[in-house]
FIVEXTI-318595 format. One record per residue (C-alpha): x, y, z; residue in three letters. Coordinates in nm, 3 decimals. Layout:
BEGIN
<pt px="X" py="Y" pz="Z" res="ALA"/>
...
end
This chain:
BEGIN
<pt px="-0.001" py="-0.004" pz="-0.006" res="MET"/>
<pt px="0.150" py="0.330" pz="-0.106" res="THR"/>
<pt px="0.049" py="0.634" pz="0.096" res="VAL"/>
<pt px="0.168" py="0.978" pz="-0.051" res="LYS"/>
<pt px="0.066" py="1.334" pz="0.033" res="LYS"/>
<pt px="-0.099" py="1.546" pz="-0.221" res="SER"/>
<pt px="-0.208" py="1.923" pz="-0.248" res="ALA"/>
<pt px="-0.554" py="1.996" pz="-0.317" res="LEU"/>
<pt px="-0.592" py="2.344" pz="-0.527" res="ALA"/>
<pt px="-0.888" py="2.560" pz="-0.573" res="CYS"/>
<pt px="-1.056" py="2.540" pz="-0.916" res="SER"/>
<pt px="-1.157" py="2.901" pz="-0.924" res="ILE"/>
<pt px="-0.828" py="3.084" pz="-0.816" res="CYS"/>
<pt px="-0.585" py="2.790" pz="-0.839" res="GLY"/>
<pt px="-0.439" py="2.831" pz="-0.470" res="SER"/>
<pt px="-0.303" py="2.501" pz="-0.287" res="ARG"/>
<pt px="-0.495" py="2.537" pz="0.042" res="ASN"/>
<pt px="-0.524" py="2.173" pz="0.186" res="TYR"/>
<pt px="-0.320" py="1.872" pz="0.169" res="SER"/>
<pt px="-0.425" py="1.526" pz="0.220" res="LYS"/>
<pt px="-0.279" py="1.192" pz="0.268" res="LYS"/>
<pt px="-0.425" py="0.951" pz="0.007" res="VAL"/>
<pt px="-0.377" py="0.581" pz="-0.104" res="ASN"/>
<pt px="-0.238" py="0.584" pz="-0.457" res="SER"/>
<pt px="-0.246" py="0.228" pz="-0.537" res="ALA"/>
<pt px="-0.507" py="0.113" pz="-0.814" res="GLY"/>
<pt px="-0.621" py="0.484" pz="-0.830" res="ARG"/>
<pt px="-0.691" py="0.668" pz="-1.189" res="THR"/>
<pt px="-0.851" py="0.954" pz="-1.135" res="GLU"/>
<pt px="-0.772" py="1.264" pz="-0.911" res="ARG"/>
<pt px="-0.960" py="1.334" pz="-0.597" res="LEU"/>
<pt px="-1.200" py="1.598" pz="-0.599" res="GLU"/>
<pt px="-1.356" py="1.745" pz="-0.249" res="VAL"/>
<pt px="-1.582" py="2.077" pz="-0.184" res="LYS"/>
<pt px="-1.363" py="2.262" pz="0.062" res="LYS"/>
<pt px="-1.368" py="2.645" pz="0.198" res="PHE"/>
<pt px="-1.119" py="2.885" pz="-0.018" res="CYS"/>
<pt px="-1.005" py="3.157" pz="0.210" res="LYS"/>
<pt px="-0.909" py="3.354" pz="-0.083" res="TYR"/>
<pt px="-1.213" py="3.320" pz="-0.314" res="CYS"/>
<pt px="-1.458" py="3.361" pz="0.008" res="ASN"/>
<pt px="-1.656" py="3.049" pz="-0.083" res="GLN"/>
<pt px="-1.698" py="2.664" pz="-0.080" res="HIS"/>
<pt px="-1.541" py="2.567" pz="-0.439" res="THR"/>
<pt px="-1.434" py="2.200" pz="-0.569" res="ILE"/>
<pt px="-1.054" py="2.127" pz="-0.495" res="HIS"/>
<pt px="-0.859" py="1.880" pz="-0.698" res="ARG"/>
<pt px="-0.578" py="1.706" pz="-0.614" res="GLU"/>
<pt px="-0.253" py="1.812" pz="-0.777" res="THR"/>
<pt px="0.093" py="1.634" pz="-0.815" res="LYS"/>
end
């Protein structure tokens, strides 16, 4: 089992606000989570970056 740390970037402004440990074994798509962006001041979709 491979666990890596990846950053979550806001889909609106592109800022990397959150980091999360994810299991990368057998995954093909990127993680998408609805989180609060302090720069946009609203809840937006945050996508996993490399």
